DOTORLUM-997440 format. One line per 4 residues: for each residue x, y, z of N, C-alpha, C, CB. Coordinates in Angstrom, 3 decimals. Glycine has a CB too. Layout:
BEGIN
X Y Z X Y Z X Y Z X Y Z ~ ...
END
This chain:
BEGIN
30.742 1.200 22.364 29.662 1.636 23.106 28.891 2.739 22.695 30.047 1.879 24.248 ~ 29.744 3.961 22.281 29.173 5.028 21.809 28.328 4.888 20.380 30.233 5.952 21.743 ~ 28.927 3.914 19.648 28.187 3.727 18.487 26.885 3.045 18.645 28.950 3.041 17.591 ~ 26.805 2.116 19.594 25.501 1.506 19.913 24.542 2.493 20.342 25.614 0.478 20.954
24.909 3.546 21.189 23.878 4.470 21.539 23.551 5.396 20.407 24.269 5.241 22.731 ~ 24.215 5.784 19.421 24.078 6.433 18.262 22.948 5.626 17.325 25.511 6.550 17.618 ~ 23.272 4.373 17.305 22.370 3.513 16.523 20.860 3.684 17.212 22.940 1.882 16.554 ~ 20.937 3.361 18.548 19.440 3.329 19.207 19.045 4.788 19.015 19.361 2.842 20.966
19.716 5.751 19.230 19.136 7.204 19.070 18.547 7.482 17.957 20.041 8.202 19.177 ~ 19.234 6.914 16.858 18.727 7.095 15.350 17.439 6.362 15.136 19.803 6.525 14.255 ~ 17.385 5.186 15.709 16.182 4.232 15.695 14.953 4.912 16.403 16.551 2.818 16.464 ~ 15.260 5.518 17.547 14.132 6.107 18.432 13.792 7.701 17.688 14.753 6.245 20.269
14.576 8.300 17.134 14.309 9.480 16.340 13.379 9.009 15.285 15.604 10.138 15.747 ~ 13.841 8.083 14.470 13.082 7.663 13.314 11.623 7.307 13.506 13.727 6.550 12.754 ~ 11.545 6.534 14.675 10.144 6.061 15.321 9.285 7.462 15.683 10.440 5.064 16.873 ~ 9.942 8.146 16.401 9.283 9.505 17.024 8.823 10.292 15.833 10.386 10.476 17.960
9.714 10.224 14.739 9.240 11.184 13.515 8.223 10.495 12.704 10.465 11.600 12.500 ~ 7.922 9.227 13.025 7.008 8.629 12.228 7.353 7.860 11.248 6.318 9.387 11.775 ~ 8.499 7.581 11.019 9.080 6.601 10.093 9.105 5.171 10.710 10.521 7.038 9.704 ~ 8.577 4.343 9.917 8.589 2.806 10.239 9.830 2.170 9.657 7.286 2.041 9.630
10.571 1.435 10.416 11.615 0.567 9.952 11.184 -0.915 9.480 12.602 0.472 11.064 ~ 9.722 -1.018 9.648 9.149 -2.315 9.294 8.655 -2.299 7.941 8.065 -2.710 10.204 ~ 8.440 -3.646 7.442 7.853 -3.820 6.155 6.518 -3.423 5.903 7.917 -5.048 5.832 ~ 5.990 -2.783 4.811 4.710 -2.489 4.679 4.426 -2.721 3.021 4.439 -0.981 5.280
3.011 -3.145 2.791 2.716 -3.215 1.465 1.543 -2.144 1.066 2.339 -4.671 1.160 ~ 1.732 -1.741 -0.089 0.938 -0.740 -0.616 -0.091 -1.235 -1.738 1.851 0.300 -1.139 ~ -1.429 -0.923 -1.628 -2.305 -1.364 -2.726 -3.287 -0.176 -2.962 -3.093 -2.766 -2.362 ~ -3.789 -0.360 -4.093 -4.892 0.563 -4.540 -6.132 -0.069 -4.744 -4.574 1.237 -5.758
-7.129 0.274 -4.208 -8.533 -0.468 -4.272 -9.460 0.434 -4.887 -9.128 -0.908 -2.838 ~ -10.119 0.143 -5.925 -11.350 1.022 -6.492 -12.479 0.079 -6.325 -11.213 1.538 -8.160 ~ -13.657 0.846 -5.670 -14.784 -0.004 -5.552 -15.885 0.874 -5.705 -14.845 -0.786 -4.280 ~ -17.186 0.322 -5.789 -18.374 0.910 -5.778 -19.355 0.413 -4.879 -18.829 0.896 -6.938
-20.237 1.343 -4.161 -21.193 0.842 -3.387 -22.569 0.514 -3.900 -21.289 1.640 -2.451 ~ -23.537 0.033 -3.295 -24.569 -0.358 -3.716 -25.504 0.786 -4.364 -25.077 -1.038 -2.705 ~ -25.206 2.075 -3.937 -25.714 3.211 -4.489 -24.986 3.816 -5.815 -25.713 4.156 -3.426 ~ -24.142 3.036 -6.240 -23.215 3.361 -7.504 -22.119 4.565 -7.372 -24.192 3.774 -8.736
-22.052 4.936 -5.923 -20.899 5.808 -5.631 -19.597 5.145 -5.825 -20.963 6.309 -4.252 ~ -18.657 5.911 -6.374 -17.330 5.496 -6.695 -16.286 5.835 -5.590 -16.937 6.127 -7.991 ~ -15.353 4.907 -5.176 -14.411 5.229 -4.275 -13.075 4.673 -4.656 -14.819 4.802 -3.001 ~ -12.014 5.519 -4.179 -10.638 4.853 -4.478 -9.900 4.963 -3.259 -9.802 5.519 -5.682
-9.284 3.863 -2.796 -8.525 3.610 -1.598 -7.143 3.306 -1.784 -9.080 2.584 -0.887 ~ -6.348 3.962 -0.889 -4.970 3.783 -0.801 -4.663 3.111 0.387 -4.264 4.984 -0.887 ~ -4.391 1.695 0.384 -4.171 0.852 1.585 -2.821 0.672 1.879 -4.758 -0.439 1.468 ~ -2.390 0.956 3.206 -1.082 0.608 3.655 -1.296 -0.451 4.660 -0.297 1.804 4.216
-0.522 -1.602 4.314 -0.884 -2.847 5.145 0.537 -3.075 5.912 -1.411 -4.281 4.123 ~ 0.615 -3.022 7.147 1.973 -3.491 7.881 1.750 -4.859 8.318 2.400 -2.575 9.205 ~ 0.645 -5.436 8.871 0.435 -6.699 9.455 -0.998 -6.791 9.751 1.277 -6.915 10.671 ~ -1.366 -8.033 10.280 -2.877 -8.356 10.381 -3.390 -7.174 11.377 -3.201 -10.023 11.037
-2.738 -6.700 12.350 -3.275 -5.817 13.368 -3.009 -4.395 13.018 -2.699 -6.132 14.718 ~ -2.418 -4.099 11.867 -1.898 -2.620 11.722 -1.943 -2.328 10.242 -0.327 -2.390 12.313 ~ -3.117 -1.653 9.855 -3.264 -1.281 8.420 -4.146 -0.060 8.484 -3.906 -2.473 7.483 ~ -4.016 0.694 7.265 -5.036 1.950 7.240 -5.303 2.005 5.822 -4.434 3.473 7.830
-6.352 2.809 5.393 -6.740 3.053 4.042 -7.262 4.551 3.945 -7.844 1.993 3.593 ~ -6.589 5.219 3.115 -7.204 6.550 2.805 -8.133 6.375 1.601 -6.086 7.665 2.496 ~ -9.417 6.805 1.906 -10.543 6.566 0.849 -10.905 7.824 0.365 -11.829 5.846 1.386 ~ -10.922 7.910 -0.969 -11.362 9.299 -1.616 -12.632 8.982 -2.390 -10.179 9.978 -2.675
-13.638 9.907 -2.198 -14.882 9.769 -3.004 -15.597 11.169 -3.054 -15.864 8.635 -2.362 ~ -16.547 11.271 -4.061 -17.296 12.487 -4.171 -18.812 12.082 -3.669 -17.231 13.080 -5.757 ~ -19.274 13.006 -2.911 -20.606 13.031 -2.419 -21.265 14.319 -2.455 -20.636 12.565 -1.130 ~ -22.418 14.514 -3.310 -23.070 15.639 -3.297 -22.177 16.929 -3.786 -23.593 15.760 -1.952
-21.372 16.449 -4.850 -20.466 17.295 -5.471 -19.365 17.859 -4.602 -21.180 18.327 -6.048 ~ -18.989 17.122 -3.588 -18.003 17.483 -2.540 -16.864 16.355 -2.572 -18.742 17.582 -1.040 ~ -15.728 16.671 -2.679 -14.626 15.643 -2.614 -14.285 15.480 -1.176 -13.329 16.058 -3.454 ~ -14.056 14.209 -0.830 -13.988 13.762 0.610 -12.830 12.639 0.596 -15.523 13.142 1.178
-12.037 12.816 1.663 -10.990 11.875 1.955 -11.238 11.415 3.560 -9.459 12.611 1.671 ~ -11.306 10.020 3.680 -11.414 9.554 5.051 -10.279 8.566 5.245 -12.825 8.904 5.355 ~ -9.739 8.668 6.592 -8.717 7.620 6.880 -9.475 6.586 7.718 -7.389 8.210 7.670 ~ -9.051 5.310 7.341 -9.931 4.330 8.123 -8.753 3.124 8.620 -11.334 3.632 7.008
-8.968 2.798 9.857 -7.944 1.875 10.299 -8.489 0.430 10.089 -7.554 2.147 11.819 ~ -7.719 -0.429 9.855 -8.116 -1.801 9.526 -7.350 -2.865 10.295 -7.936 -2.036 8.065 ~ -8.071 -3.921 10.520 -7.502 -5.193 11.142 -7.907 -6.389 10.362 -7.971 -5.381 12.613 ~ -7.139 -7.260 10.291 -7.301 -8.447 9.479 -7.666 -9.679 10.298 -6.045 -8.705 8.711
-8.424 -10.539 9.679 -8.631 -11.867 10.368 -8.767 -12.880 9.236 -9.959 -11.882 11.356 ~ -8.534 -14.139 9.503 -8.623 -15.147 8.510 -9.372 -16.252 9.177 -7.236 -15.590 7.967 ~ -10.214 -16.950 8.261 -10.970 -18.161 8.775 -11.457 -18.908 7.682 -12.131 -17.818 9.674 ~ -12.553 -19.720 8.082 -13.150 -20.645 7.203 -14.617 -20.420 7.277 -12.771 -22.069 7.530
-15.382 -20.386 6.112 -16.839 -19.961 6.129 -17.614 -21.289 6.228 -17.285 -19.078 4.767 ~ -18.853 -21.107 6.469 -19.847 -22.551 6.575 -19.770 -23.520 5.365 -21.532 -22.152 6.663 ~ -19.253 -22.878 4.275 -19.075 -23.797 3.062 -17.721 -24.410 2.804 -19.412 -23.056 1.850 ~ -16.855 -24.101 3.928 -15.443 -24.787 3.960 -14.448 -23.936 3.232 -15.454 -26.255 3.273
-14.810 -22.580 2.616 -13.931 -21.856 1.782 -13.099 -20.867 2.834 -14.806 -21.037 0.584 ~ -11.816 -20.736 2.645 -11.055 -20.085 3.332 -11.220 -18.686 3.020 -9.855 -20.545 3.208 ~ -11.153 -17.651 3.947 -11.333 -16.306 3.689 -10.284 -15.358 4.492 -12.774 -15.982 4.030 ~ -10.024 -14.240 3.926 -9.318 -13.241 4.727 -10.071 -11.882 4.656 -7.836 -13.087 4.223
-10.234 -11.283 5.699 -11.097 -10.163 5.701 -10.435 -9.042 6.446 -12.430 -10.510 6.296 ~ -10.478 -7.747 5.992 -10.040 -6.625 6.530 -11.402 -6.046 7.003 -9.182 -5.753 5.541 ~ -11.349 -5.580 8.377 -12.503 -4.856 8.973 -12.137 -3.511 9.218 -12.993 -5.464 10.238 ~ -12.925 -2.487 9.003 -12.494 -1.006 9.103 -13.125 -0.536 10.333 -12.942 -0.073 7.833
-12.459 0.385 11.068 -12.841 1.016 12.275 -12.311 2.355 12.382 -12.443 0.254 13.397 ~ -12.759 3.195 13.228 -12.302 4.700 13.620 -11.996 5.334 12.148 -10.772 4.749 14.739 ~ -13.200 5.671 11.575 -12.905 6.585 10.330 -12.878 7.969 10.801 -14.008 6.455 9.143 ~ -11.923 8.674 10.227 -11.621 10.120 10.560 -11.370 10.756 9.314 -10.413 10.330 11.524
-12.276 11.921 9.137 -12.203 12.578 7.740 -10.957 13.464 7.783 -13.572 13.488 7.363 ~ -10.106 13.378 6.485 -8.967 14.273 6.305 -9.270 15.526 5.767 -8.007 13.716 5.504 ~ -10.246 15.451 4.917 -10.814 16.699 4.247 -11.856 17.308 5.293 -11.573 16.324 2.745 ~ -12.221 18.667 5.025 -13.244 19.219 5.696 -14.582 18.432 5.483 -13.342 20.610 5.292
-15.222 18.002 6.606 -16.562 17.398 6.550 -17.672 18.442 6.674 -16.714 16.357 7.658 ~ -17.968 19.100 5.615 -18.787 20.207 5.601 -20.476 19.924 5.982 -18.582 20.794 4.163 ~ -20.712 18.530 5.422 -22.014 18.011 5.542 -22.198 17.354 6.910 -22.286 17.046 4.428 ~ -21.253 17.038 7.566 -21.241 16.437 8.861 -21.546 15.004 8.859 -22.151 17.101 9.715
-21.680 14.470 7.631 -21.883 13.027 7.603 -20.931 12.162 8.170 -22.021 12.623 6.379 ~ -21.318 10.956 8.678 -20.379 9.988 9.075 -20.063 9.034 8.042 -20.820 9.316 10.201 ~ -18.945 8.346 8.099 -18.418 7.342 7.342 -18.539 5.993 7.856 -17.156 7.606 7.119 ~ -19.384 5.008 7.175 -19.432 3.684 7.655 -18.295 2.915 7.190 -20.648 3.043 7.279
-17.301 2.408 7.988 -16.238 1.688 7.291 -16.614 0.450 6.700 -15.176 1.430 8.138 ~ -15.847 0.013 5.478 -16.039 -1.078 4.805 -15.462 -2.212 5.205 -15.762 -0.903 3.714 ~ -15.835 -3.389 4.727 -15.085 -4.679 4.939 -14.619 -4.913 3.644 -15.913 -5.909 5.511 ~ -13.392 -5.626 3.444 -12.854 -6.229 2.324 -12.682 -7.816 2.507 -11.542 -5.545 2.026
-13.184 -8.558 1.731 -13.144 -10.050 1.917 -12.378 -10.695 0.721 -14.646 -10.658 2.017 ~ -11.468 -11.508 0.813 -10.907 -12.241 -0.159 -11.376 -13.654 0.074 -9.435 -12.083 -0.175 ~ -11.505 -14.524 -0.928 -11.661 -15.903 -0.791 -10.731 -16.772 -1.491 -12.885 -16.227 -1.160 ~ -10.271 -17.876 -0.874 -9.297 -18.667 -1.560 -10.088 -19.692 -2.399 -8.293 -19.356 -0.549
-9.618 -19.759 -3.696 -10.070 -20.779 -4.513 -9.005 -21.868 -4.657 -10.471 -20.224 -5.819 ~ -9.589 -23.045 -4.100 -8.772 -24.197 -3.821 -8.463 -24.798 -5.153 -9.466 -25.211 -2.865 ~ -9.189 -24.638 -6.050 -9.026 -25.401 -7.348 -7.789 -24.599 -8.020 -10.507 -25.398 -8.347 ~ -7.763 -23.322 -8.153 -6.715 -22.499 -8.733 -5.510 -22.181 -7.752 -7.349 -21.198 -9.209
-5.777 -22.596 -6.479 -4.728 -22.198 -5.388 -4.246 -20.920 -5.448 -3.566 -23.007 -5.407 ~ -5.399 -19.938 -5.598 -5.133 -18.503 -5.554 -6.160 -17.720 -4.724 -5.100 -17.956 -6.958 ~ -5.845 -16.671 -4.232 -6.916 -15.781 -3.622 -7.469 -15.029 -4.724 -6.387 -14.796 -2.496 ~ -8.715 -14.916 -4.632 -9.587 -14.149 -5.708 -9.489 -12.646 -5.488 -11.175 -14.576 -5.631
-10.155 -11.927 -6.393 -10.270 -10.370 -6.206 -11.213 -10.252 -5.043 -10.868 -9.525 -7.576 ~ -10.928 -9.249 -4.246 -11.843 -9.057 -2.979 -13.089 -8.391 -3.364 -11.155 -8.182 -1.836 ~ -14.047 -8.709 -2.320 -15.305 -8.152 -2.325 -15.388 -7.096 -1.247 -16.326 -9.196 -2.163 ~ -16.235 -6.218 -1.381 -16.482 -5.101 -0.365 -17.958 -5.298 -0.018 -16.166 -3.537 -0.964
-18.057 -4.832 1.238 -19.555 -4.586 1.965 -19.396 -3.502 3.025 -20.185 -6.025 2.775 ~ -20.424 -2.884 3.197 -20.482 -1.952 4.527 -21.525 -2.562 5.423 -20.910 -0.314 4.210 ~ -21.952 -3.844 5.137 -22.900 -4.571 5.909 -22.390 -5.178 7.147 -23.464 -5.571 5.128 ~ -22.561 -4.743 8.256 -21.891 -5.338 9.528 -22.402 -6.750 9.837 -22.173 -4.414 10.812
-23.479 -7.106 9.233 -23.822 -8.506 9.330 -23.307 -9.619 8.479 -25.053 -8.558 9.204 ~ -22.426 -8.978 7.498 -21.682 -9.657 6.401 -22.576 -10.812 5.599 -20.355 -10.338 7.066 ~ -23.742 -10.357 5.239 -24.707 -11.106 4.361 -24.005 -11.216 3.106 -26.126 -10.406 4.171 ~ -23.816 -12.303 2.568 -23.252 -12.512 1.317 -24.116 -11.805 0.154 -23.120 -14.024 1.108
-25.173 -11.647 0.295 -26.143 -11.105 -0.719 -25.602 -9.636 -0.914 -27.794 -11.162 -0.188 ~ -24.982 -8.917 0.154 -24.515 -7.580 -0.155 -23.049 -7.426 -0.461 -24.832 -6.723 0.935 ~ -22.437 -8.461 -0.703 -21.108 -8.359 -1.113 -20.926 -7.880 -2.637 -20.477 -9.697 -0.883 ~ -20.005 -6.827 -2.813 -19.953 -6.277 -4.257 -18.413 -6.513 -4.495 -20.482 -4.548 -4.448
-18.134 -7.081 -5.686 -16.660 -7.366 -6.118 -16.134 -6.073 -6.530 -16.500 -8.449 -7.339 ~ -14.953 -5.827 -5.962 -14.252 -4.487 -6.006 -14.003 -4.150 -7.628 -12.731 -4.564 -5.097 ~ -13.898 -2.885 -8.014 -13.564 -2.636 -9.516 -12.195 -3.092 -9.835 -13.668 -1.113 -9.909 ~ -11.306 -2.844 -8.862 -9.753 -3.167 -9.113 -8.994 -3.239 -7.820 -9.028 -2.030 -10.033
-7.988 -4.133 -7.706 -7.295 -4.353 -6.630 -5.847 -4.564 -7.208 -7.891 -5.505 -5.806 ~ -4.999 -3.563 -6.928 -3.560 -3.411 -7.423 -2.604 -3.169 -6.326 -3.427 -2.261 -8.415 ~ -1.537 -4.199 -6.469 -0.439 -3.908 -5.557 0.457 -2.833 -6.173 0.375 -5.194 -5.242 ~ 0.986 -1.894 -5.359 1.732 -0.801 -5.910 3.090 -0.777 -5.559 1.190 0.396 -5.558
3.995 -0.491 -6.366 5.347 -0.325 -6.236 5.732 0.962 -5.420 5.925 -0.314 -7.579 ~ 6.331 0.986 -4.242 6.509 2.330 -3.481 7.428 3.131 -4.235 7.059 2.176 -2.005 ~ 8.246 2.702 -5.246 9.114 3.575 -5.850 8.582 4.244 -7.062 10.275 2.908 -6.148 ~ 7.352 3.979 -7.419 6.525 4.515 -8.446 5.358 5.616 -7.922 5.864 3.274 -9.146
5.337 5.671 -6.678 4.269 6.623 -6.110 4.841 7.856 -5.887 3.638 6.169 -4.823 ~ 4.107 8.811 -6.537 4.552 10.314 -6.755 3.818 11.164 -5.502 3.995 10.939 -8.419 ~ 4.235 12.230 -5.391 3.424 13.186 -4.437 2.046 13.584 -5.120 4.312 14.602 -4.105 ~ 2.087 13.749 -6.482 0.821 13.813 -7.170 -0.229 12.818 -6.862 1.057 13.740 -8.500
0.258 11.528 -6.884 -0.718 10.445 -6.764 -1.315 10.507 -5.249 0.011 8.977 -7.103 ~ -0.462 10.764 -4.276 -0.720 10.910 -2.970 -1.751 12.005 -2.753 0.505 11.153 -2.269 ~ -1.708 13.124 -3.413 -2.506 14.223 -3.182 -3.995 13.766 -3.775 -1.837 15.570 -3.897
END
């Protein structure tokens, strides 16, 4: 009985300390907006309802990092193509926001290619109406091995 309490206490301490005992996937997404600004995102994906991305970019010679929460949804568009989409919300600056600018969260959209039976490279947009004319193919989308992530990379 004492052993069970120790195990439960260890689990609760880990949760309170911010450690997750659940699986997560890590990705790097590099993308460019319609004004040709470059962004680098570090996506931590737990499940459809729980993901976040740290997005780094330069604007007016100032380095910025913003944390954006994401939720996923899947569906089929009007042409019958399956999609999976991450919708961003609640952006919070990690770095000092000297300019006082707000960050408009991005959408990331994957389409399933039935012919190849693969999900394609994602598109991004900040258009809340999701007009396909505003979709931009991301520059790169890479799954990361957690064992290869260094402190320097995270900074």
